[in-house]
C-alpha positions in Angstrom: 16.3 -3.2 16.9 16.1 0.4 17.9 12.7 2.3 18.3 13.6 4.5 15.3 14.2 1.5 13.2 10.8 0.0 14.3 9.2 3.3 13.4 10.7 3.2 9.8 9.7 -0.4 9.4 6.1 0.2 10.4 5.9 3.2 8.3 7.5 1.5 5.3 5.3 -1.6 5.4 2.1 0.7 5.7 3.1 2.8 2.8 3.8 -0.2 0.7 0.6 -2.0 1.6 -1.3 1.3 1.1 0.3 2.2 -2.3 -0.1 -1.2 -3.7 -3.8 -1.4 -2.8 -4.7 1.4 -5.3 -2.6 0.1 -8.2 -4.2 -2.8 -10.4 -3.1 -6.3 -9.1 -3.5 -9.6 -10.9 -4.8 -12.0 -8.4 -3.0 -15.6 -8.6 -4.3 -18.5 -6.6 -1.1 -20.4 -6.9 2.4 -19.7 -5.8 3.9 -18.4 -2.6 5.0 -14.9 -3.5 2.1 -13.0 -1.6 3.4 -14.9 1.5 6.7 -12.7 1.5 5.3 -9.7 3.3 3.1 -11.1 6.0 6.0 -13.4 6.6 8.5 -10.6 7.1 6.1 -8.5 8.9 5.5 -11.3 11.3 9.2 -12.3 11.9 9.9 -8.5 12.4 7.0 -8.3 15.0 7.8 -11.3 16.9 11.6 -10.3 17.0 10.8 -7.0 18.5 10.4 -6.9 22.4 7.3 -6.0 24.3 4.8 -7.8 22.2 3.0 -8.2 25.6 3.5 -6.3 28.8 5.1 -8.4 31.6 3.8 -6.1 34.3 0.1 -6.4 33.0 0.2 -9.6 31.1 -3.7 -10.5 31.1 -4.7 -6.9 29.9 -1.9 -6.7 27.3 -2.8 -10.0 25.8 -6.3 -8.9 25.7 -5.2 -5.8 23.8 -3.0 -7.9 21.5 -5.9 -10.2 20.5 -8.2 -7.1 20.0 -5.6 -5.7 17.6 -5.6 -9.0 15.7 -9.1 -9.1 15.4 -9.0 -5.5 14.3 -6.5 -6.8 11.6 -9.0 -9.6 10.7 -11.9 -7.0 10.2 -9.7 -4.7 8.2 -8.3 -7.4 6.2 -12.0 -8.6 5.3 -13.4 -5.1 4.6 -10.3 -4.4 2.5 -11.0 -7.7 0.5 -14.7 -6.9 0.1 -14.4 -3.2 -0.9 -11.8 -3.9 -3.9 -13.1 -3.8 -7.3 -12.5 -7.2 -9.3 -12.7 -7.5 -12.9 -11.8 -10.2 -15.3 -9.1 -9.3 -18.3 -9.5 -10.5 -21.7 -7.1 -13.1 -21.1 -9.2 -14.5 -18.1 -7.0 -13.4 -15.4 -8.8 -11.5 -12.3 -7.6 -8.1 -11.1 -8.3 -6.0 -8.4 -8.0 -2.2 -7.2 -9.0 -0.7 -3.9 -12.0 2.0 -4.2 -13.1 4.9 -2.2 -14.5 2.5 0.4 -11.4 0.9 0.9 -10.0 4.3 2.0 -12.9 4.3 4.8 -11.9 1.0 5.7 -8.5 1.7 6.4 -9.3 5.1 8.1 -11.7 3.0 10.5 -9.2 0.5 10.9 -6.6 3.4 12.1 -9.1 4.9 14.1 -9.6 1.6 16.0 -6.1 0.7 16.3 -5.6 4.5 17.9 -8.6 3.4 20.4 -6.8 0.5 21.5 -3.5 2.2 22.0 -5.1 4.9 23.8 -7.1 2.2 26.0 -3.6 0.7 26.7 -2.0 3.9 27.6 -4.9 4.8 30.0 -4.4 1.4 31.5 -0.8 1.8 31.8 -0.1 -1.2 29.5 3.1 -0.8 27.3 2.3 -1.9 24.1 5.4 -2.4 21.5 4.9 -1.9 17.8 5.0 -5.7 17.3 1.1 -5.8 17.7 0.7 -3.2 15.0 2.8 -5.2 12.6 1.2 -8.7 13.5 -2.2 -7.2 12.9 -1.0 -5.7 9.7 0.4 -9.1 8.7 -2.9 -10.7 9.4 -4.7 -8.0 7.5 -2.8 -8.8 4.3 -3.5 -12.8 4.7 -7.0 -12.2 5.4 -7.2 -9.8 2.4 -5.2 -12.2 0.1 -7.3 -15.2 1.0 -10.7 -13.6 0.5 -9.7 -12.0 -2.8 -8.7 -15.5 -4.1 -12.2 -16.8 -2.8 -13.9 -14.0 -4.4 -12.1 -14.5 -7.8 -13.2 -17.7 -8.1 -16.8 -16.7 -8.4 -15.6 -14.4 -11.1 -13.8 -16.8 -13.2 -15.6 -18.6 -15.8 -17.1 -21.9 -14.9 -15.6 -23.7 -18.1 -11.9 -22.5 -17.2 -9.8 -19.5 -18.4 -10.5 -17.7 -21.6 -7.8 -17.7 -24.4 -6.7 -14.6 -26.0 -8.2 -15.7 -29.4 -9.0 -18.9 -31.1 -6.5 -19.9 -33.7 -8.8 -20.5 -36.6 -10.2 -17.0 -36.3 -7.0 -15.5 -37.4 -7.4 -17.3 -40.6 -10.7 -16.1 -41.6 
């Protein structure tokens, strides 16, 4: 994959994730549809050459690990700053807030700092690390949102839209 295609994939993935976080999204604990984006990002990341630098393997693996830690932190922050609410039908919804923008800005700054450290140390970092960290962020966010949504759901189960006997009264 050429570097231009890699840049387009990264920009498209980040734009998709960023736009989706500020639109209301229903949290569904079952199903596998939410795995599609992280799996695609992981496959593209692992298929790109240069995930680690062959000339300085130790430092490049260390930077990749730091990138993944940043991905976990951003995903957790993203999940904690999202607003949750329960609709009338009992489903739980989420949407990003202003604090979510701050989490994303901090995550971008941390990733830029890691890239700067790598450049200063002479370590070549491919775009795969960024895509892998984004996949981790999406997975962590999803898991934490499902966990948070369980606390929001009523303990007696899902609410129904209306009781049938109320329509006759």
